N, C-alpha and C positions, 0 to 999 in steps of 0.2 A: 909530381903532385900538382905542380902548377899547370901542366898540360891537361891533367884530369879536370881541374877546376875550369879551365877554358872550355873544355869539351862539354862539361855540364852546363856551363853558362850558355854556350851556343845552342844546346838541346832545349834549354829553357826558353830561349828567345824564339826558337823555331816553333816550339809548341804554342807559345803565346800568339805567334803570327798565324798559325793554322787556326787556332781558336778564334782569333779576330776575323779570319776569312769566313768561318762558319756562321758567325753572327751577322755578317753583312749580307750573306746570301739569302737567308730567310727574310731580311728586310725588303728585298725586291719582290718576294712572292705575293704579298698582299696587293701590290700594284696590278698583278695579272688578274685577280679575282673580279675587280670592278668591271674589267672589259668583258668578262664572261657574263656578268649581270646585264650589261648593256645589250648584248645580243638577244637575251630573253625578252627584254622590253620591246624590242621591235617585232617579235613574233606574233603577239596578240593582234597587231594591226590588220593582218590579212583576214582574221576571223570576222570582224565587222563587215568587211566587204562581201564575204560569203553569205552573211545573213541578209543583207540588203538585196542581193541578187536573187535570193529565194522568194522574197515577197511577191514579185510579179507573177509567179505561178499561181498564188492564191487568188490574185485579182482575176486571173483567167477563169478560175473555177466559178467565182461569183457571177460572172457574166452569163453562165448557163442557167442560173436559178430563175430569172424572169421567164425563160421559155417554158420551164416546168409549171409556173403559175398559170400560164395561158391555157394549158391543156385541160385543167379541171373545169374551166368556164363553160365549154360546150356541153359537158355532161348534164348539168341542171336543165339546159334548154330542152332536152329530150324528155319533158314531163307532160305531154298532152294526155297521158293515161288517166290523171285525175278526172277528166271529163266523164269517164264511165262511172265513177263513184257516186256522183249525185243521183244518177238514174237508179242505181241499186238500192241506196240507203232509204229513199222514201218507201219503197215496197216493203223493206224489212221493218220500218217503223210502223206501218199500217197493220202488219200482221201481228195480232195478239193471240197467244196460244189459248185454245179452248180448254176449259177445265175438264178434269177427269170425271167420269160418272160418279154420282153419289146417291145414297139412300135418303139423304136429307132433302126435304121439300124446300123449294126456293120461292120466297115471297118478295124479296127485295135484294138489292145489290150492295155494293160497298157504300156504307153510309158516312164515311169519313171525307167524301169528296162531294162537291156541289155538282151533281150530275143526275140525269134522269134518262130512262129508256122507255120509249113508246113503241110497243110491238103490235103486230097484227095477226089475227087468225084469218086466214085467207078463205074466202067463200064468195058466192054471188057472181054478179055480172063483172067480167074483167074491166069494163069501161070505168067503173068507180076505182078499181085498183090502179088503172093507168093514171087517173087524176091524182091519186095519192102519191104515186111514184114521181109525178111531175112536181108536186109540192115539196116532197122530200129533197129532190134534186136542187130546187131553188135555195133550200137551206143547207145544202151540202151535207145532208144527214143520211148516214148509212145505218140501218137498224136490222131487226130480225122479223122474218115472216114465217108463220107456222102453216105448213102445207098439208091439206087432206089429199090422200092418194087418189080417191075417186074424182075429186075436182081437178087434180093435175092431169089425170087421164083425159078429161074433157077439154082442158085448156093448156095443152103442153107449151104453146108459145108464150102464154102469160107467165108460166113458171120460169121460162128462159129469160123473159124480160126482167123479172125480179133480180135474177143473178147478174145479168148484164149491167144492171144499174148499180151493182156493187153491194147488194144486201146479202145477209146470211140467212140460212134456212133452219127451221126446226120441224119436228114431226108432230102432226095433229091427228094421227091415225088414218085409216083408209076410209072408214064408213061413218065417222063421227057418232059412234055409239058410246053408251055408258060403259066405261071400263070396269066398273064393279060387277057388271052382269056377264062379262066375258070369261070364258075358261082361259087357263094359261095358254093353251095352244092357239086359241082365237086371237088373244092379244098379241102373241108373238107374230102371228100372221099379219095382223093389222099394221104392226110396226115394220115388219120386214118387207111387205109388199110396197108400202109407201117409200121406204128408204131405197129400195131397188129401182123404182120408177124415177124418183127424183135424181138419183145418181146417173141413171141412163140418159135423162134429159139434159142435165146440167153438168155432170161430172163432180157435183158437190154432195157432201154428206149432210144429213139432218142431225147426226149425233154431235153432242150428247144431250140435245134438248127435246123433251117431249112435253107437250101441253095437253092434258087430258080434256076431251070435250066436256063442256059445262063445268069444268074443274072437278068432275067426279072421279074419285080414286079411293082405294082401300089398301090394306097392307099387301095383299097379293099383287095388285097392279103396280105398286111402287117397287116391289121386289123384282117382278118380271121385267119391268122397264130397266132397272139397274143391271140385271143379268144380260139384257140385250144391248147394253152400252149407253143407257139414257138416264138422265136426271129428270125428275118430275118438276116442271116449271109452272108456277102459279103467278100471282101478281099481288101487289100491295094496294093498287088503286085501279078501280074499274071505271072506264069512261061511260059506262051504261048507255052506249049508243044503241044497243039492242032493245033498251026499255024506253029511253027518252028520245023520241024521233024529232028532236028540235036542236038545231045547231048551237044555239046559245046555251041551252042546258048542258049539252055534251061538253062544250068549251069550259063551263064552270065546274063540271064534274072533274075535269082534268086539272085545272090550274088552282082551284080553291083549296085543295088539301094536299098539295104536293110537298114532299120532303126530300132531303138529300138521299140519293141512292134508290129513288122510287122506280118500281117497275109498273108501268101502266099498260093496260091492254085495250085494243080497239079491234074493229072488224073492217072488212073491205066490201061490205054489202049494203051499207045504208047511205042514202043520198046526202044525208047531213054530215057524213064523216069528213069529206074534203074541206068544207067550210070551217067546221069546228077544229080540225087539225091545223089548218093554216094559222088561225087566230092563236091557238094554244102554243104552237112553235114560236110565234112572234113574241108572245108574252114571256115564255120561259127563257128565251135568249135575252130579252131585255132585263130580266131579273138576274141574269148572270149564270143560268144553268147551262152546263155542257150537255149536248144531246149525244148519247152514245148507244152502241149496240148492246145486246145481252152479254156477249163475251166481254166487252169492255167494262160493263158495270159490275160484272162478277169478279173482275181481276182485283187482286189485293192492292 
């Protein structure tokens, strides 16, 4: 029994010693963990060095950007082409579209603007016409001349001179006859022959303007003209140069009763016309009137 107790005691002591050994071993384990942590702390340090070495590559790319900026600069230099634009635009500005033919009689133009049109029925000695053209040129004034076909056949160079000076043309019939007394066929021929000759001489059309001789017209003549592509053009103010063979009277006939949008008509056959015209143009411009052609005064 005693030996059994000794054996049990020895077993107990041995177990206690084993247990004591197990508890000391784990106590050493935590000491190993901090060392592992220390190794991880050192690993991040290479990463910053990698980032700093990558930045030089970006600096190299930015050096190329200045060269790209230099290339656009030569492109704007190649703009001498605008020199052509000024030449084209004035021509386009001067061109005002002629109105379409109408059955409505025209006595005056657009009355909302301070403008006036002085036009001419062409006849007589071209010498007076040339004086009139010279005066108009001094005032830089381009207007409308109504051509008789028979007169154009006798004075082809004079018709060309009118167009060369920059004026527009209208139709004043071939024979200067009373339109009311002509048949439809006769009136069509009067208009057509004049248009054909003027176009042959100048390349310009008289359409859509027809001024009947002596202003004589009726329902048939107005309709025939319209069918042939013409509007019947009359006037609001007569210069009465055919009645008052006095330059001063003709001048006052023009300027004393003028209104906005006025259409005034004169001739190219009276010696008093150039003198009266010069004075009238001077007075009208001083009063602030714009001198325009028939096409311009009829524009909206």
